[in-house]
C-alpha positions as a Markdown table, in Angstrom:
| # | Residue | x | y | z |
|---|---|---|---|---|
| 1 | Unk | -13.9 | 19.0 | -5.2 |
| 2 | Unk | -10.4 | 19.5 | -6.6 |
| 3 | Unk | -7.9 | 16.9 | -6.9 |
| 4 | Unk | -5.9 | 18.1 | -3.9 |
| 5 | Unk | -8.9 | 18.0 | -1.8 |
| 6 | Unk | -10.1 | 14.7 | -3.1 |
| 7 | Unk | -6.5 | 13.3 | -2.4 |
| 8 | Unk | -6.5 | 14.7 | 1.1 |
| 9 | Unk | -10.2 | 13.3 | 1.8 |
| 10 | Unk | -9.0 | 10.0 | 0.6 |
| 11 | Unk | -6.1 | 10.2 | 2.8 |
| 12 | Unk | -7.9 | 10.9 | 5.8 |
| 13 | Unk | -10.5 | 8.0 | 5.2 |
| 14 | Unk | -7.8 | 5.6 | 4.6 |
| 15 | Unk | -6.1 | 6.4 | 7.8 |
| 16 | Unk | -9.4 | 6.2 | 9.7 |
| 17 | Unk | -9.8 | 2.8 | 8.3 |
| 18 | Unk | -6.4 | 1.7 | 9.3 |
| 19 | Unk | -6.9 | 3.2 | 12.7 |
| 20 | Unk | -10.0 | 1.1 | 12.9 |
| 21 | Unk | -8.5 | -2.1 | 12.0 |
| 22 | Unk | -5.4 | -1.6 | 14.2 |
| 23 | Unk | -7.7 | -1.0 | 17.3 |
| 24 | Unk | -9.2 | -4.3 | 16.5 |
| 25 | Unk | -5.9 | -5.9 | 16.7 |
| 26 | Unk | -5.2 | -4.5 | 20.1 |
| 27 | Unk | -2.2 | -2.9 | 21.5 |
| 28 | Unk | 0.1 | -4.6 | 18.8 |
| 29 | Unk | -2.0 | -2.9 | 16.1 |
| 30 | Unk | -1.7 | 0.6 | 17.5 |
| 31 | Unk | 2.0 | 0.1 | 18.1 |
| 32 | Unk | 2.3 | -0.8 | 14.4 |
| 33 | Unk | 0.5 | 2.4 | 13.5 |
| 34 | Unk | 2.6 | 4.4 | 15.6 |
| 35 | Unk | 5.9 | 2.8 | 14.0 |
| 36 | Unk | 4.4 | 3.8 | 10.6 |
| 37 | Unk | 3.6 | 7.3 | 11.6 |
| 38 | Unk | 7.1 | 7.8 | 13.2 |
| 39 | Unk | 8.8 | 6.6 | 9.9 |
| 40 | Unk | 6.4 | 8.7 | 7.6 |
| 41 | Unk | 7.6 | 11.8 | 9.8 |
| 42 | Unk | 11.3 | 10.9 | 9.5 |
| 43 | Unk | 10.9 | 10.4 | 5.8 |
| 44 | Unk | 9.2 | 13.8 | 5.4 |
| 45 | Unk | 11.8 | 15.6 | 7.5 |
| 46 | Unk | 14.4 | 14.2 | 5.8 |
| 47 | Unk | 13.1 | 15.1 | 2.4 |
| 48 | Unk | 13.0 | 18.7 | 3.7 |
| 49 | Unk | 16.6 | 18.4 | 4.6 |
| 50 | Unk | 16.2 | 17.7 | 8.4 |
| 51 | Unk | 17.8 | 14.2 | 9.3 |
| 52 | Unk | 16.9 | 14.9 | 13.1 |
| 53 | Unk | 13.9 | 13.1 | 13.2 |
| 54 | Unk | 15.6 | 9.8 | 12.1 |
| 55 | Unk | 18.4 | 10.4 | 14.8 |
| 56 | Unk | 15.7 | 10.8 | 17.4 |
| 57 | Unk | 13.9 | 7.8 | 16.2 |
| 58 | Unk | 17.0 | 5.6 | 16.2 |
| 59 | Unk | 17.7 | 7.0 | 19.9 |
| 60 | Unk | 14.4 | 6.2 | 21.0 |
| 61 | Unk | 14.4 | 2.5 | 19.5 |
| 62 | Unk | 18.0 | 2.1 | 20.8 |
| 63 | Unk | 16.5 | 3.0 | 24.4 |
| 64 | Unk | 13.6 | 0.8 | 24.1 |
| 65 | Unk | 15.6 | -2.4 | 23.0 |
| 66 | Unk | 18.0 | -1.9 | 25.7 |
| 67 | Unk | 15.4 | -1.5 | 28.2 |
| 68 | Unk | 13.5 | -4.8 | 27.0 |
| 69 | Unk | 16.6 | -6.8 | 25.6 |
| 70 | Unk | 16.8 | -10.2 | 27.3 |
């Protein structure tokens, strides 16, 4: 197994472990996983010169907060 293959394998294994732990915490754990994934995607896109994912995430969070804010 090459270093890149080992790294990819370890990342997949770690992600699966995190999903299992999150599922054990219920819907809050699942939401936290999605939050982490959304930030990861936005960071990767920004690193490639595309800030659009951050803008979309900000808009989504704005809409969510406006909907549920008391």
